[in-house]
Every structure is written in C-alpha cells, then in structure tokens.
C-alpha positions as CSV (number, residue, x, y, z in Angstrom):
1,M,-26.1,3.0,-2.5
2,S,-25.1,6.1,-4.5
3,I,-22.7,5.8,-7.4
4,R,-20.2,8.0,-5.6
5,I,-20.1,5.6,-2.6
6,R,-20.0,2.5,-4.9
7,R,-17.0,4.0,-6.7
8,A,-15.2,4.8,-3.4
9,L,-15.9,1.3,-2.2
10,V,-14.5,-0.3,-5.4
11,E,-11.4,1.9,-5.2
12,A,-10.8,1.0,-1.5
13,V,-11.3,-2.7,-2.0
14,T,-9.0,-2.7,-5.1
15,D,-6.3,-0.8,-3.1
16,T,-6.5,-3.2,-0.2
17,L,-6.4,-6.3,-2.5
18,L,-3.3,-4.8,-4.2
19,A,-1.7,-3.8,-0.9
20,T,-2.0,-7.1,1.0
21,P,0.4,-9.3,-0.9
22,L,2.7,-6.4,-1.6
23,N,2.9,-5.5,2.1
24,M,3.5,-9.1,3.1
25,L,6.4,-9.3,0.7
26,I,7.9,-6.0,1.8
27,S,7.5,-7.0,5.5
28,W,9.2,-10.3,4.9
29,V,12.2,-8.7,3.2
30,I,12.5,-6.0,5.9
31,L,12.3,-8.6,8.7
32,W,14.9,-10.8,6.9
33,F,17.3,-7.9,6.8
34,A,16.5,-7.1,10.4
35,F,17.4,-10.6,11.5
36,Q,20.5,-10.7,9.3
37,Y,21.9,-7.5,10.5
38,L,20.6,-7.8,14.1
39,W,18.5,-4.6,14.0
40,G,16.8,-3.7,17.2
41,P,13.0,-3.3,17.4
42,T,13.2,0.5,17.1
43,V,15.3,0.4,13.9
44,T,13.1,-2.3,12.4
45,M,10.0,-0.3,13.2
46,L,11.4,2.9,11.7
47,V,12.7,1.3,8.5
48,Q,9.4,-0.7,8.0
49,T,7.2,2.3,8.7
50,G,9.2,4.5,6.3
51,I,9.2,2.0,3.5
52,M,5.6,1.1,3.9
53,F,4.6,4.8,3.9
54,F,6.5,5.4,0.7
55,F,4.8,2.4,-1.1
56,A,1.4,3.2,0.3
57,V,1.4,6.8,-0.9
58,S,2.8,5.8,-4.3
59,R,0.3,3.0,-4.7
60,K,-2.6,5.3,-3.7
61,V,-1.6,8.1,-6.1
62,Y,-1.3,5.8,-9.1
63,L,-4.5,3.9,-8.2
64,R,-6.4,7.2,-7.7
65,L,-5.2,8.5,-11.1
66,Y,-6.2,5.2,-12.7
67,F,-9.7,5.3,-11.3
68,E,-10.1,9.0,-12.1
69,K,-9.1,8.4,-15.7
70,R,-11.4,5.4,-15.9
71,Y,-14.4,7.3,-14.6
72,E,-13.8,10.4,-16.8
73,S,-13.9,8.2,-19.9
74,Q,-17.4,6.8,-19.0
C-alpha cells in the first residue's frame, strides 16, 4: 500500500470516527425538536440535511487542514 493511500485511509477513518458520535447527537437533537414542534417528515428531512451538510463540510475542512499541516511537518 502506497503512503498516499495509507494517508487517505487514515484521514477517512479519523473523519468517520469523529463524525459518528457527533451525527448521533445532532440527529437526536433535531428529532427531539421535530417531535416537540410536530414537524412533518419533509421539514424534518430538510432541517436535518441542512444541518448535517454544514457540520460535515466544516468538519472535513478542518480535518483536511489538520492532516495537511501534519504531513507538511514530517
């Protein structure tokens, strides 16, 4: 396995390990609001997709910058 593939795999696994508990918490909070305010399935889906998209892009940007800085220093 080349070093490039290994680095990509480490980055992908790290991103997934960080995302799983965060996504579970975010989903729980959104679904709690959906039940409290009697949102329909479409509203719940739109809100959840929008919030998850924002967090995913933010997380990936910061994680990518972290790994880029880490690999440049080696």
